[in-house]
VOBA-1610 file (N, C-alpha, C; in pm, whole numbers, padded with zeros to 5 digits, always signed):
BEGIN
Met+02336+02214-02605Met+02418+02134-02518Met+02395+01986-02548Glu+02500+01914-02566Glu+02492+01772-02594Glu+02467+01695-02465Ile+02377+01597-02470Ile+02349+01513-02353Ile+02426+01384-02371Leu+02506+01351-02272Leu+02584+01228-02276Leu+02515+01122-02193Glu+02507+01001-02246Glu+02451+00889-02174Glu+02556+00780-02168Phe+02571+00723-02050Phe+02668+00615-02036Phe+02630+00531-01917Ser+02682+00410-01913Ser+02669+00324-01796Ser+02789+00233-01793Tyr+02837+00206-01674Tyr+02953+00119-01664Tyr+02914-00023-01629Lys+02788-00047-01599Lys+02740-00182-01573Lys+02627-00212-01671Ser+02623-00333-01720Ser+02525-00367-01823Ser+02381-00352-01776His+02352-00380-01648His+02213-00369-01605His+02167-00225-01593Ser+02256-00128-01596Ser+02216+00012-01596Ser+02137+00045-01722Phe+02160-00031-01828Phe+02086-00012-01951Phe+01936-00024-01927Trp+01895-00121-01845Trp+01753-00144-01822Trp+01690-00029-01745Leu+01764+00029-01653Leu+01712+00144-01580Leu+01695+00261-01675Asn+01792+00285-01761Asn+01780+00392-01860Asn+01660+00369-01951Glu+01640+00246-01995Glu+01527+00214-02080Glu+01395+00237-02007Ala+01390+00205-01880Ala+01267+00224-01802Ala+01226+00370-01802Phe+01322+00460-01790Phe+01287+00601-01782Phe+01273+00668-01917Arg+01307+00599-02023Arg+01275+00652-02157Arg+01125+00641-02182Asp+01063+00537-02123Asp+00919+00517-02142Asp+00861+00455-02016Ile+00851+00536-01910Ile+00801+00486-01782Ile+00656+00441-01793Asp+00579+00501-01883Asp+00441+00458-01902Asp+00435+00312-01949Ala+00527+00274-02036Ala+00532+00136-02082Ala+00566+00042-01966Val+00658+00083-01878Val+00694+00002-01762Val+00572-00014-01671Val+00499+00094-01648Val+00379+00090-01564Val+00274-00002-01626Asn+00249+00012-01754Asn+00147-00070-01820Asn+00184-00218-01820Lys+00311-00249-01844Lys+00354-00389-01842Lys+00343-00447-01701Ala+00381-00369-01601Ala+00371-00416-01462Ala+00225-00437-01423Arg+00138-00347-01464Arg-00004-00361-01433Arg-00058-00493-01487Lys-00022-00524-01610Lys-00069-00649-01672Lys-00008-00772-01603Ala+00122-00769-01577Ala+00190-00883-01516Ala+00144-00909-01372Leu+00104-00803-01302Leu+00071-00815-01159Leu-00079-00812-01132Glu-00162-00810-01236Glu-00306-00792-01215Glu-00370-00900-01129Ser-00319-01021-01129Ser-00380-01127-01047Ser-00300-01157-00920Val-00197-01079-00893Val-00113-01100-00774Val-00171-01024-00656Gln-00184-01091-00544Gln-00235-01030-00422Gln-00117-00979-00339Tyr-00097-00847-00337Tyr+00011-00784-00263Tyr-00029-00641-00230Asp+00034-00585-00129Asp+00007-00444-00098Asp+00134-00361-00087Thr+00250-00426-00108Thr+00377-00356-00091Thr+00477-00402-00196Met+00553-00305-00250Met+00663-00332-00341Met+00793-00299-00267Val+00888-00391-00271Val+01015-00371-00199Val+01130-00392-00296Gly+01230-00307-00286Gly+01349-00321-00369Gly+01469-00262-00299Thr+01574-00242-00374Thr+01698-00193-00318Thr+01775-00120-00426Gly+01873-00042-00384Gly+01963+00024-00478Gly+01899+00137-00556Leu+01973+00185-00654Leu+01928+00297-00735Leu+01803+00263-00815Ser+01802+00148-00880Ser+01685+00113-00961Ser+01561+00102-00873Gly+01574+00042-00756Gly+01460+00033-00666Gly+01412+00168-00620Ser+01505+00255-00590Ser+01470+00388-00541Ser+01402+00474-00646Leu+01427+00446-00772Leu+01368+00525-00880Leu+01241+00463-00938Val+01240+00334-00957Val+01128+00268-01025Val+01014+00234-00929Ile+01045+00181-00812Ile+00942+00132-00721Ile+00846+00242-00674Pro+00893+00359-00633Pro+00795+00462-00593Pro+00699+00501-00705Val+00746+00502-00828Val+00659+00534-00941Val+00551+00426-00956Leu+00593+00300-00956Leu+00497+00191-00969Leu+00401+00188-00851Ala+00452+00199-00730Ala+00368+00192-00610Ala+00265+00303-00607Arg+00306+00423-00641Arg+00212+00535-00644Arg+00103+00511-00749Glu+00144+00464-00865Glu+00048+00438-00973Glu-00054+00330-00933Phe-00010+00229-00857Phe-00096+00116-00821Phe-00161+00132-00684Gly-00130+00240-00612Gly-00186+00260-00479Gly-00133+00161-00376Lys-00005+00128-00385Lys+00058+00031-00295Lys+00159+00099-00204Tyr+00190+00032-00093Tyr+00302+00076-00010Tyr+00431+00042-00083Phe+00541+00106-00041Phe+00672+00064-00092Phe+00777+00083+00015Ala+00883+00006+00000Ala+00997+00016+00091Ala+01124-00010+00012Ile+01230+00056+00054Ile+01362+00038-00007Ile+01457-00013+00101Val+01521-00126+00074Val+01621-00181+00165Val+01755-00121+00127Arg+01816-00056+00223Arg+01945+00008+00196Arg+02056-00096+00187Lys+02150-00069+00101Lys+02268-00154+00091Lys+02360-00123+00208Asp+02424-00225+00261Asp+02511-00205+00378Asp+02618-00100+00355Glu+02679-00102+00239Glu+02790-00012+00212Glu+02747+00129+00173Ala+02619+00151+00153Ala+02574+00281+00103Ala+02469+00345+00194Arg+02477+00321+00321Arg+02377+00376+00412Arg+02407+00519+00449His+02306+00601+00435His+02313+00740+00479His+02213+00762+00592Ser+02172+00652+00651Ser+02071+00654+00755Ser+02098+00538+00850Asp+02046+00549+00970Asp+02056+00438+01064Asp+01953+00329+01033Leu+01857+00361+00948Leu+01752+00265+00914Leu+01797+00173+00801Glu+01772+00045+00818Glu+01804-00050+00713Glu+01699-00046+00602Ile+01574-00015+00640Ile+01464-00010+00545Ile+01392+00123+00560Glu+01366+00187+00446Glu+01290+00312+00443Glu+01157+00283+00376Gly+01048+00328+00433Gly+00917+00310+00373Gly+00823+00235+00465Gln+00721+00174+00404Gln+00621+00099+00479Gln+00602-00038+00417Ile+00583-00137+00502Ile+00558-00274+00456Ile+00422-00316+00510Gly+00335-00360+00420Gly+00202-00402+00459Gly+00196-00549+00494His+00098-00620+00438His+00072-00760+00473His+00125-00861+00373Lys+00144-00821+00249Lys+00196-00908+00143Lys+00286-00824+00054Trp+00411-00867+00035Trp+00503-00785-00044Trp+00567-00864-00157Ile+00603-00789-00262Ile+00677-00846-00374Ile+00811-00773-00386Phe+00912-00847-00429Phe+01043-00791-00460Phe+01039-00742-00604Val+01080-00617-00626Val+01082-00559-00761Val+01225-00521-00794Asp+01272-00565-00910Asp+01408-00533-00954Asp+01412-00539-01106Asp+01525-00495-01162Asp+01537-00500-01307Asp+01563-00642-01354Phe+01650-00714-01286Phe+01674-00854-01318Phe+01733-00921-01195Ile+01735-01054-01196Ile+01797-01130-01087Ile+01904-01218-01148Gly+02026-01200-01099Gly+02137-01282-01146Gly+02150-01408-01063Ser+02220-01396-00951Ser+02242-01511-00864Ser+02132-01528-00760Gly+02054-01426-00737Gly+01951-01431-00633Gly+02000-01377-00499Ala+02127-01335-00492Ala+02184-01285-00366Ala+02116-01156-00320Thr+02087-01065-00411Thr+02022-00940-00373Thr+01882-00967-00320Arg+01807-01050-00390Arg+01673-01086-00343Arg+01681-01150-00205Gly+01779-01236-00185Gly+01797-01300-00054Gly+01827-01199+00055Arg+01910-01101+00023Arg+01944-00996+00121Arg+01821-00914+00156Val+01741-00881+00054Val+01620-00802+00076Val+01520-00882+00160Lys+01500-01010+00126Lys+01408-01094+00202Lys+01452-01104+00348Cys+01579-01121+00369Cys+01632-01131+00505Cys+01606-01002+00583Ala+01628-00889+00521Ala+01606-00760+00587Ala+01459-00740+00621Val+01370-00769+00527Val+01227-00752+00551Val+01179-00850+00659Asn+01224-00974+00650Asn+01187-01072+00751Asn+01234-01030+00890Gly+01352-00968+00895Gly+01405-00920+01023Gly+01320-00810+01084Val+01265-00726+00999Val+01181-00615+01047Val+01040-00663+01081Thr+00984-00747+00995Thr+00845-00790+01015Thr+00833-00912+01106Gly+00938-00994+01110Gly+00933-01118+01187Gly+00846-01225+01123Asn+00808-01204+00996Asn+00718-01297+00931Asn+00761-01324+00787Pro+00828-01437+00762Pro+00872-01468+00625Pro+00758-01500+00530Asp+00638-01524+00582Asp+00525-01560+00496Asp+00463-01440+00424Leu+00512-01319+00452Leu+00458-01201+00387Leu+00507-01187+00243Tyr+00620-01251+00209Tyr+00677-01245+00074Tyr+00596-01333-00020Val+00552-01277-00134Val+00472-01355-00227Val+00537-01379-00362Gly+00646-01308-00397Gly+00712-01332-00524Gly+00796-01214-00569Ser+00843-01223-00692Ser+00931-01121-00749Ser+00878-01074-00884Tyr+00889-00943-00908Tyr+00855-00888-01038Tyr+00982-00826-01097Leu+01018-00871-01217Leu+01136-00823-01287Leu+01091-00736-01403Tyr+01112-00605-01388Tyr+01053-00515-01486Tyr+01121-00517-01621His+01247-00555-01631His+01305-00558-01766His+01263-00682-01843Leu+01224-00787-01773Leu+01171-00906-01839Leu+01019-00907-01842Asp+00958-00812-01769Asp+00813-00807-01756Asp+00762-00943-01710Gln+00820-00989-01599Gln+00794-01125-01555Gln+00771-01129-01404Tyr+00666-01197-01362Tyr+00638-01218-01220Tyr+00667-01364-01189Gln+00739-01389-01082Gln+00774-01525-01041Gln+00741-01546-00895Thr+00678-01659-00863Thr+00655-01694-00723Thr+00762-01789-00674Ile+00836-01849-00763Ile+00939-01947-00728Ile+01074-01876-00721Asp+01148-01901-00613Asp+01280-01838-00598Asp+01388-01925-00661Thr+01404-01913-00790Thr+01516-01977-00856Thr+01634-01885-00844Gly+01752-01931-00873Gly+01871-01847-00861Gly+01865-01724-00948Gly+01880-01742-01076Gly+01879-01629-01168Gly+01775-01646-01276Tyr+01758-01541-01354Tyr+01662-01544-01464Tyr+01735-01511-01591
//
């Protein structure tokens, strides 16, 4: 049986690449985040739902997924647990709107915007503490 692979959005490529070699993603994240003080990984969407639990389990961290407004199958806006310091994990950041939506949702639940410590972009293998628009 032939296996067909396709994606209609360019960033889907990075998710496919992550699962071709998830060990490489874990090892790169471990190195990039080794000096970061956090206990929770937070993301959104399909990539967040697939990559973040793998990373969080490997690192012994909490994780949470912020549901997209248009794709909710639950009354909960956020699924998972949020500890004392969290990072946003995604494949890439374009305009920063998704990160902003996630930060707003987490801040709404925790009531504390100071819990956010930065963003980890697994396709760039890059950790950032500064919220610039895109990367």
